[in-house]
N, C-alpha and C positions, 0 to 999 in steps of 0.2 A: 396507463393510460395513453390511448390515441383523441388527438385533436378531430372534429368534421374537417372534413377538405374545405367550408364554409371560411375557415380559416386561417387559410397558407397562405392570400396574399395578404403583403403589409398594405395599411389603410393609406395612399399616398397621401390623404388630405391629413392625417393623423400623423404622418412618421415624418421628422425631420434628421437625415442623414447626418448632421452636424452637431446637430444640439444633443444626438442619441448617443454619437461614439463619446461627446461630453461629458453626458452626467455617464455611461458606462464607465469607463476610465474614473471618473469621481470615484464610484463606490468600486472600484476594486482597490482605488487610495484605501478608504476607509478599510479594507478589509487588511490591506497590506500594515497599515497603522495599528488597524488591534492584534496583530502579528507581532510585528514590531513590539509593541505593549506584552504580547504575555512572552514573545521570548527575552526579554531582557526582566521581566519583573519575576518569574516562576523560578523556584529554589530545586525542584529536580532537576539533577543531570540530563531525563532522558525530555524532560520538555528544554531547559533551557540552554543546553550543547547538542542534545538529540536532534531537537524541532521533532519531537513526534507527537504533533499537534494540528490543527486546522480551526481556521476562523473561516466561517461563512453567515449571507445576510440572506433571510426567507421573507417572503410577502406573508401579508396577515391571512390570506388564503390559502396557504402554508405551499409555495412551489419555493424552490431552490433559485434566485437572483441573482447572489456574487459571491465569489469562494475563490479569488485571484488564485495563488499556489497550495488551495489546501488538499491534502493529501484525498486521494482520491476514493479511496475505503472510507475515510471518513466522511467526507462531504457531498457523497451521491448520495447519501440517504436523508440529507438536512430535513428533508421535505416531511419524512416520517414524523423526525420528532416534533417539528412543529405544530405538526397534525395529534401528536399524540398529548404536548402541552394542553392543547386549544380543548380539545375532547374531554380532559380531567379538571380544564378551570375555565371553562363557558364565562366565567365574570373577572377576566382579565385586567388588569389598573394600572394606573403608566407607576414604579416606581416597585414594579416587581419581580423580581428572578426564580428561578426553578433550575432545580440539579435534576438531572438526567441522565442513567447510566442502563436502562431497562430493555438487558438484550429481547424481550419479547412485547418489546413499545413503541418499537425504530431505531433504539439507538445502535452503534457499533458493537460493542460487547461489552462487560462489568465494569471494565479495564480503564474504559475511555468515559473521564466525566464531562460531561457537559451542561455550560450553564448559559442557560436561556434565557433574554430579557424580550419582552413585548415590549414595541418602540411604539408611543403613540406620537400622533403630530394634529393639534387640537385639540385632542382629545378622542381623537382616531385610532383608532389599533391599526397598522400602515404596515412596519417590517417586525421581523423576530429575529434579533440576533445572538449567535452561538460562537462559542469559544469552548470547542472540546481537545481535552488533553490527557493522551494517555499516562498512566498513572502505574508505577512501577509497582504499588500494591494498595489493594483493594480491601482488607480484610481478611483477605485468603486462609484457607487451613494451610495451606503451605507460601511460605513467602517469595511468590512470584503471583502475576497477572497475567500468566500462558497454560493455565492448568491441565494441560493434554489429558489426563489420567483422571478426572472427576466424573464421577460417573452423572451427577447429577451436580445442578443448581446449589445443594444443599451440602454435598462433598466438599463442592467448588468453596463454596462458605463466603463468599465475598459479600459485603455491604449494595443494597441496590434499593435505587432511589428511581422508582418509576415516577417521573414527573412531579419528581415534591418542588413547595414549595419554600425557598431560601432568604430570598427578603420579602418584606410587605411595607410598603411607602421610603423605599431605599431603606430600610429597617433590617440588618440579619435578624433569622431565629436561632436564635441561639440553643435549641433545641440539637437539631439538625448538625451543626460543629460540634453539641459536647457526643453523641453518638459518633461519631467521626475519629473523632481527636480518642475515642474510650474503645476505638477498636483495631482501628491505622499503626501499623509497627512504627512507625516513624511519623506523628504524627503532626509536628510542626511544619515537616516539611510539606505534607498533605494541602496544612492551612495553607501554606505560602503559596502553592499554585491552586488554591482553589480562588481566596484573592486575585491573583493575576489573573486570570480568567475571567472572574468578577469584573474587573477593572476593562479587560479586552473589552467584554458586551456593555461595561457602560461607554468605553471610549464612540460605540458607534453609534450608541444613542444618540449620543451629546453630535456625533458630527450630519447623523441623518436628521437630525432636526436643523442643522442648522444648513444643509443643503434643502429640504424643505424652501425652511426660507427664504433661502436665495431665489429660489427657481419657481417657487409657488407649488404650494399642493396638489392642485390640477394638474399642472406640466408635467409634475413627475410623475403620477398615475396613468398619465398618454402614454410616455416613455418606456413604463415597465409596461402595458401593453404591447407596443407596439415593438419594444428590444424583445419577450418570446415570440412573437409573430414573425418576426427578421430570423431570430436565430431556429427556427422552427423552417421555416423559408431556406435558409442555407441548410439543416438538413437533411431535407427533403430534399434541394437540387444536388450532394452530395451523393441521396442512395442512391437518385435516380438515374448517377452516372457508372452503377452498378451492374453487372449482370445480373438478370434475374435467374432465382438461384436455391436450391435447395442445397445447405448445407450439413453436413452431419459430421461429430466432432468428439472424441471420448477423453476423458482425464482419469487418473487414478493419484493417490493419498501411497503413502506408502505402510505398508503396517508397521503399526505401533503395537508390542507385546506388554502385556495378554491380553489390550480390552480391544485391540482392533488387527486383530492377526491375519485378515485377509486384507487386511488396506482399505483402502474406500472409494468405489470406481462407479464414476457418474459419466453421463452423457447429456447433449446441448444439440438440439435441433436449431435452424437457423434458416427462415424461411425471409429471402431479399425478394422486394414488386417497385421495381425500379418504378416503372408506370405510375405509381402511386407512392410512391418518394414515402415506404412503410418496411417495417423490417421484423419480424417476430421471432421471439426466440420463445421456445418449450422447454421447460426443466423440469416436466409432470410426470414424467417416465424415470424417476432416481429413488435412488434407496431410502427409505422412512431415516426417521432419527439415531442416532448410535450414540450407545452409552458410557460415552467421554462426552470430552469438551473437544472436541474438534467439529460440531455442527457449527451451521451458518444462520445469521439470523435475515430477518428481511433484508434490512439494511444492507448486509456486505454481500448481500448474493443480487442485488439490486444494484451496487458499486461495480462488483466485478463485471456484471454484463455489460455496464456501461462501459466500461475500462479496458473493456477486450474490444468494445465495436470501437471507440474511436482510436485504439490504435489499429485496427483491422483496415478503416476509411480513410484516402487519401486528405481530405478535404481538411480545413482551418473553422472548425464549430466553434459556437461558446457554450461553454460545459453550464449548461443551464433547466430549467423544468421546461423552456420552449423550445428543446433541443429533440429532450428524452418524450413529446409528445407522438414523434414521427415511428418508437421503438415501443412496441408490445413486449412484455416480459412476462411469460403463465407460469406463474409457481404455484407447487402444492405444499399445502401444510402437512406439516409432521414429517416432512425430511429433510436427511443431513445437507442438503441442497436445493434450499426454500423455505419456506416460511417454521420455526421452531417450535416446538408444542413445549411447554411448561409442565416439567422443572427439568429437561435434558440440558445439559452443559453446552453452554456457546465460550467457553471460557477464549480459545484461541482463532474466535469468529473472524480475526482483522487478518490474518497472515493464512495461514498453512492450504488448506481447501482453498481459501478465496482465494490467493495467490494461481493454485491450480485451475481454478477457473475462470479467471482472466486470462492465464494462456493457453487454454482450452477454447474461448468465445476469439479471442485473438489470429491463431494459430488457424482457426477454421476457416478464414475469411482469405487464406495464403492458397486453399481446394478452387478459388478461381483464376489461378493462374500468376504468372511472372507480376510480378508489381503489386498485387496485392497479399492484405494481411502481413503478418510478424513470426516472428518463431519463439517458442519459448522463454523465459525471462527467468532467474536464479530462484530457484526454492529455497528455505531452507530454518531460518530464527537459529541456527545452530548456536557454539560456542563466541562467535563474536558477536552478537543477541541476546544474550545468556541473564537472566537476574540474576544479580549478587547483590547476599544481606550477611549482615553478622553482627558482631559487636569489634569499633577501633579503638583500643586501648591507647590510640593518640589522644580523643577528645572524650574516649570514657563515655560514650554514648553508640547505640544502635544506626546500623543504616541500611540502606536498603537502595537499589537502581536498576534500571537493565539497561547495559552498556547496548550500545548502534557502533561499535567498531567494524559493520564488514562492509566494504568494498565492492558486493560481488556486482563481476560486469553484466551489460543488459542484454536481452535479442536483437540478432543480426534483424535488419528490416529488407525493404526491398531497395532504399535509398544509404543508408553506412549502415556502419559496421555497431556494436552493439556497445552502448554508450559506458563509460566506466565506471562512474557509482551509481549507478542506476538499482542499486539494494536490490528489492523484492517489487514487482509489480503492485503489490497494493499503495506503494509508496511512491513508485517510479522515478526515482531520481529525489526528492523532493526534501525527505530527511537528511541531516548533518550526519558527518561523522564524530564525535565523541575527540576532546583536545583528550592529549593521554597525560598530558600534565595534573590537566584537570581531576582523571579519574583517579589518580593514583593521589590528589590529594582528600578528596572527596572519600578513597576506601583504601582501606589495607590490602591492594595488588601491587602488584611491579607486570608490566610489560616489556615480554621476553623478545618478541620480535612478529613482525604485520612487515608482510611483503605477498607481492602480486607474484604470482606463477605463471612462468610461460609457458606457453603451450595448453593452456587449459580452457580458452574460449571455443565453443562448436565452428569447426570449421565450415567457412559456405564461401558465396563468392563474395559476402559481408559475412566477417565471419561476428560470434558473440563474443561478447566482453571478459577478461581475463578475470579470474578471484584471487582472493586471498586465502593465506598461512596465517593465522596468528596463534598465540599463547600469551596466556599470562600466568602471575602466581603467586599464591596466598603469601600475606606478612603477618596472619594470625592464627590463631585455630579454631576452626569450627565454619571458614566460609560455608557459607552453601551458593550453590553454580547451579542452578534448573535452566532447562533450554526445552522444546520440540522440536526436532530438527528434520523436515522435512528432506526427500532426494538424496535417503543416501541410497536406494534401491531404485526409483525411478528418477531419471536423469531429467532436464527441461531439452524437448523435443529440439530439433533441426526442420527445418520445413522447406520443399521444393527443392529434393537433396541435400540442406544440408547437414550437416552432424550433429549430436548430441552433447548438450552442452556436461561439464567435469559435474560427480558426484562430490555430495557434502560426506564428512568423518569427522571423528571425536574423539579425540584418545585425554585419559587422566596421566599425566608424566609422576612419579614418585621422584622421592627425595634422593635416587640413585640412579636418575635419570634413565626408567625402565617408563616404557610405555604401554598401556594398557586402553584396547578399544572398548570405546564406549556405546551406549543402546544411543538407538538416535531418540527416543526421549529420559532426557538425563537425570535425575536428580543428586548431585553428588556434593559431598563434605568435604573442604580442602581442609590443613593442615599445614603450619608454617611449611614454607619449602616446596608442599607440591603444588602442579600446577592441574591447566587444561589447555588442551590446542585441539586448533579444528580449522575445517579446511573449509569453503562455502563451494557449493554450486555455480556452474557459471549459467553464461546464457549460450541457448544454442546456434546454429548458425545458417542463413539462409540462403538458398539458390548452393548450384555445385561446386563443391571448392575447386574442382578443375577449372572452373570459367573464373576465377580470381584475377585480378590483373596481378601479371608479375614484376611487377613497379611496385605495388601497396605491399607484396609477401614479402619486398626487401625491405620496404620500410618498413615494416613489422619486426623484420633479423633486427635491423639497427636499432630497433626501441630494444630493444629481450622482449618484446612479448610473443613472439614464434620464434625458434632454434631452427638453426640451418637444416637439422637431420627430419623432425616438424616439416617444416618448409619443403621438404623434398616430399616423405612421406604424406601429409591430407593435399598438398596446394600442386604436387608435381614441378616444383620452382625449385631446380638447381642454382645452391647458388656459391661460391667459390671467392676465395681468396682469405684472408688472416685482417682478424680486429676487426678498425672500421673501414679495413679496405675493403669493402665487398662490394662483389657485382655478380649480376645473372649470367648463368652459361647459356642461350638462348639453343641454341641447338641439342642440347641437354634437354631443359625443358620441355622441348618442342617433343623429343623421343621419351621420355617418363614420362608425361601427359599422356600423348598417345598408349601407350602402352596399361597405364589408371583406368582410362576407358574403357578399354577391350578387356583388362584386369586380367594380362596377364603379367606376369615375376619380369621384375626386371633385376639386372645384374647389377652390383656398384662401382 
């Protein structure tokens, strides 16, 4: 939705820049306290180690107000969830809490259990606090919450909670708790995560009450109006600095056999209207829902578009509904990249295709020329992100957890090399990597190696970040390993002459050391001593590698991000010497670069 131009200018009689800065930071501080609460009190490792969760605050009229360091794929659709809660429960009351994971009603996907608490100030609903945490298990028919092969939501099997009330007058409704405890494989773990999410939302309720008591409810309302208008004005000015253009870009997800034999192709049209300070993104010319779990939800489609735009822009704009006013996104119902129709499965809606769409939008801005846009970031969700489950004889209990052991490097941009721990576009560097020791304590697995791979980042004037190779083995029989690894066929693309990122891959390693290549949508059962190994994608490069500063190439070689051979082959930089005593042969570099630009063979 786009605001009328009459709302553009911030009302100078109402806008206090100092108080605005104070209150904006106070709200971010509240969200960070929510985040700390959830991080320190959740039970599952995917949350308390991997930080696969987000907290946010929405307004009573369903606008995203504050999200601090929430994951983009989680928080850029929170306003839709707040709207869904209000539509289902128009009689909200103080002391209520709601559980929502409905992929057809505003949530990201069924694995993201969101606790929403309406916050009342002096009897008036002013805010909705949201704590959204990714679960390793939500009752799927397979022990994973990334079920790419599910032909519909029924085969997927997850418990769906469409804005279900779980607390009334601060008292938990036990029927919902019993339902989850009866269906989810490790119920105590889920219940601990639920209580942590509820606690985080209640922390926000308390702090927002204190904030309004200190500054006054009316003053806080004026701040909210001014903050949204200010954010919109910054977004307008940022767009006004862009060239007027129509951008068209395409993206593609790998084929997944047998249910997606041709992969999934999609396209994006972006109209930039700098004179109006507006961007129009049209996704309506895309294929219908597919009969597998790769369909996006409305929330993840919007999140991917907003993320791609923020990656592609040069300005610093607050990430809230005020900024969203300057972006119109046209979606089609019943589309795989759009708004899903029930009962199509959206099990993998937060990663694979969402990552591809984020890449597609961000990279489209590079069509404006040097200084704009970003290369494509790594995709995958392979072995380093697998969901692992089974029985642990050390404790006599079942376990289930998603690994977050990836360290895929990000895309090159107009100003910097790819961020080493970017991970995937949906999280944009905000998730953590697991602790090896905690993973091995919580699950009967043992890591064999985790190592960065030299020469793996997409070469460019600003190179993509390198990727990781990792392997772990099972210490028990019957351990399940499931993952949907995109990026084994279609790599993350470089832009403006930058090279593509590396492809992903996965292998099963038998007890005799033999390796068998795994399909990109893998469901593997390991016995004692068997292992899986995975290589992730890397980020694409930005700009011609031959324009990279040779001193930066030398620094990469000294840091072992690049080899001497790859420095010459990809960057045309000739490095001489041994060990750490290396230097650039400037004359040879000029010759090699000239030959590479002419594509002439170069003698060794």
